[in-house]
Residue frames relative to the residue before (quaternion, step in Angstrom):
aa qw qx qy qz dx dy dz
X 1.0000 0.0000 0.0000 0.0000 0.00 0.00 0.00
X 0.5112 -0.6447 0.4813 0.3023 3.50 -1.17 0.64
X 0.2946 -0.7265 0.5856 0.2063 3.51 -1.26 0.42
X 0.2865 0.7819 -0.4993 0.2392 3.56 1.21 0.53
X 0.3179 -0.7802 0.5039 0.1904 3.61 -0.51 1.11
X 0.6267 0.5629 -0.3406 0.4176 3.61 1.23 -0.25
X 0.5236 0.6403 -0.4232 0.3699 3.59 1.20 -0.19
X 0.2946 -0.7550 0.5584 0.1769 3.55 -1.07 0.73
X 0.5328 0.6159 -0.4018 0.4186 3.56 1.30 0.25
X 0.4627 -0.6764 0.5040 0.2727 3.52 -0.84 1.06
X 0.5962 -0.6130 0.3825 0.3500 3.63 -0.94 0.82
X 0.6449 0.5131 -0.3322 0.4588 3.62 1.01 -0.70
X 0.6495 0.5002 -0.3105 0.4812 3.56 1.03 -0.78
X 0.6346 0.5257 -0.3215 0.4664 3.57 1.00 -0.83
X 0.6471 0.5071 -0.3215 0.4698 3.63 0.94 -0.82
X 0.6266 0.5383 -0.3209 0.4633 3.57 1.06 -0.82
X 0.6700 0.4993 -0.2901 0.4664 3.58 0.93 -0.93
X 0.6562 0.5091 -0.3119 0.4614 3.58 0.91 -0.90
X 0.6328 0.5203 -0.3264 0.4714 3.57 1.00 -0.83
X 0.6496 0.5152 -0.3158 0.4613 3.58 0.97 -0.81
X 0.6498 0.5027 -0.3159 0.4745 3.58 0.97 -0.81
X 0.6446 0.5222 -0.3229 0.4556 3.60 0.98 -0.75
X 0.6802 0.4896 -0.2852 0.4651 3.59 1.08 -0.67
X 0.5503 0.6224 -0.3992 0.3880 3.61 1.22 -0.35
X 0.4700 -0.6262 0.5353 0.3168 3.51 -1.20 0.59
X 0.6611 -0.4817 0.3724 0.4385 3.61 -1.21 0.28
X 0.6442 0.5233 -0.3288 0.4506 3.61 0.97 -0.79
X 0.6465 0.5084 -0.3166 0.4726 3.59 1.00 -0.78
X 0.6455 0.5112 -0.3229 0.4666 3.58 1.00 -0.78
X 0.6543 0.5039 -0.3108 0.4705 3.58 0.97 -0.85
X 0.6265 0.5254 -0.3340 0.4689 3.60 1.03 -0.74
X 0.6375 0.5227 -0.3165 0.4693 3.58 1.02 -0.80
X 0.6528 0.5087 -0.3019 0.4732 3.57 0.95 -0.94
X 0.6582 0.5114 -0.3105 0.4570 3.60 0.93 -0.90
X 0.6551 0.5066 -0.3111 0.4662 3.59 0.97 -0.83
X 0.6589 0.4956 -0.3076 0.4750 3.60 0.96 -0.80
X 0.6239 0.5319 -0.3341 0.4650 3.58 1.05 -0.77
X 0.6475 0.5076 -0.3134 0.4743 3.58 0.95 -0.88
X 0.6406 0.5284 -0.3266 0.4513 3.59 0.95 -0.81
X 0.6522 0.5045 -0.3038 0.4773 3.59 0.94 -0.88
X 0.6655 0.4965 -0.3064 0.4655 3.58 0.95 -0.83
X 0.6367 0.5158 -0.3316 0.4677 3.60 1.02 -0.71
X 0.6366 0.5130 -0.3254 0.4750 3.58 1.04 -0.74
X 0.6533 0.4985 -0.3103 0.4779 3.57 0.99 -0.84
X 0.6461 0.5151 -0.3189 0.4643 3.59 0.99 -0.78
X 0.6187 0.5273 -0.3420 0.4713 3.60 1.03 -0.72
X 0.6449 0.5068 -0.3180 0.4755 3.60 1.01 -0.79
X 0.6346 0.5226 -0.3256 0.4670 3.59 0.98 -0.82
X 0.6653 0.4994 -0.3025 0.4653 3.60 0.89 -0.87
X 0.6391 0.5215 -0.3204 0.4658 3.55 1.06 -0.74
X 0.7200 0.4453 -0.2457 0.4722 3.57 0.92 -0.94
X 0.7918 0.1777 -0.0677 0.5804 3.59 1.12 -0.68
X 0.0854 -0.8690 0.4850 0.0469 3.61 0.54 1.16
X 0.7151 0.4263 -0.2653 0.4863 3.60 1.13 -0.44
X 0.4066 0.7309 -0.4656 0.2894 3.60 1.24 0.08
X 0.4543 -0.6564 0.5282 0.2894 3.54 -1.09 0.76
X 0.6730 -0.4663 0.3718 0.4375 3.55 -1.32 0.20
X 0.6334 0.5268 -0.3341 0.4579 3.61 0.99 -0.77
X 0.6636 0.4931 -0.3059 0.4721 3.59 0.90 -0.90
X 0.6251 0.5293 -0.3405 0.4617 3.59 0.98 -0.78
X 0.6562 0.5134 -0.3102 0.4579 3.57 0.96 -0.87
X 0.6564 0.5028 -0.3098 0.4694 3.58 0.98 -0.83
X 0.6540 0.4993 -0.3188 0.4705 3.57 0.95 -0.82
X 0.6351 0.5144 -0.3316 0.4713 3.59 1.03 -0.74
X 0.6628 0.5021 -0.3086 0.4620 3.58 0.88 -0.94
X 0.6573 0.5401 -0.3188 0.4179 3.58 0.98 -0.81
X 0.5958 0.5575 -0.3668 0.4468 3.58 1.23 -0.23
X 0.7466 0.3684 -0.2081 0.5134 3.59 1.23 -0.40
X 0.7405 0.4070 -0.2237 0.4858 3.57 1.08 -0.65
X 0.6041 -0.5725 0.4200 0.3616 3.55 -1.18 0.58
X 0.5940 -0.6019 0.3977 0.3559 3.62 -0.99 0.79
X 0.6453 0.5263 -0.3276 0.4464 3.60 0.97 -0.82
X 0.6433 0.5086 -0.3166 0.4768 3.57 1.01 -0.77
X 0.6289 0.5387 -0.3305 0.4529 3.58 0.98 -0.85
X 0.6549 0.5036 -0.3076 0.4721 3.60 0.99 -0.85
X 0.7128 0.4657 -0.2617 0.4544 3.59 0.80 -1.02
X 0.7607 0.4183 -0.2156 0.4470 3.57 0.76 -1.02
X 0.8350 0.2022 -0.0593 0.5084 3.57 0.93 -0.90
X 0.4392 -0.6980 0.4618 0.3264 3.58 1.24 -0.15
X 0.4893 0.6459 -0.4265 0.4018 3.58 1.23 0.47
X 0.1474 -0.7973 0.5832 0.0494 3.55 -0.51 1.23
X 0.3426 -0.7755 0.5008 0.1742 3.52 -0.28 1.30
X 0.6204 0.5576 -0.3471 0.4286 3.58 1.04 -0.72
X 0.7328 0.3969 -0.2271 0.5039 3.61 1.05 -0.72
X 0.7842 0.3637 -0.1753 0.4713 3.57 0.83 -1.01
X 0.4129 -0.7104 0.4665 0.3274 3.56 1.17 -0.54
X 0.6144 -0.5496 0.4315 0.3664 3.51 -1.40 -0.11
């Protein structure tokens, strides 16, 4: 168990969660990671839509990708200049 004083999870609950994660199969763990990744991406996409309400679906996708990919890659692969267009 962690000794992080900033956690808001009771130590018994944290131990229960860790035990549950240890009992998961690798496939179950990967499914959990994939679901959490999708949730983070949906939250980021909601932020993009809020900040850029007139953005096309393509622009939204580029802005989302630019939050995970290096700016140089975005320029080379997609012609998206983060310095000019933003995230």
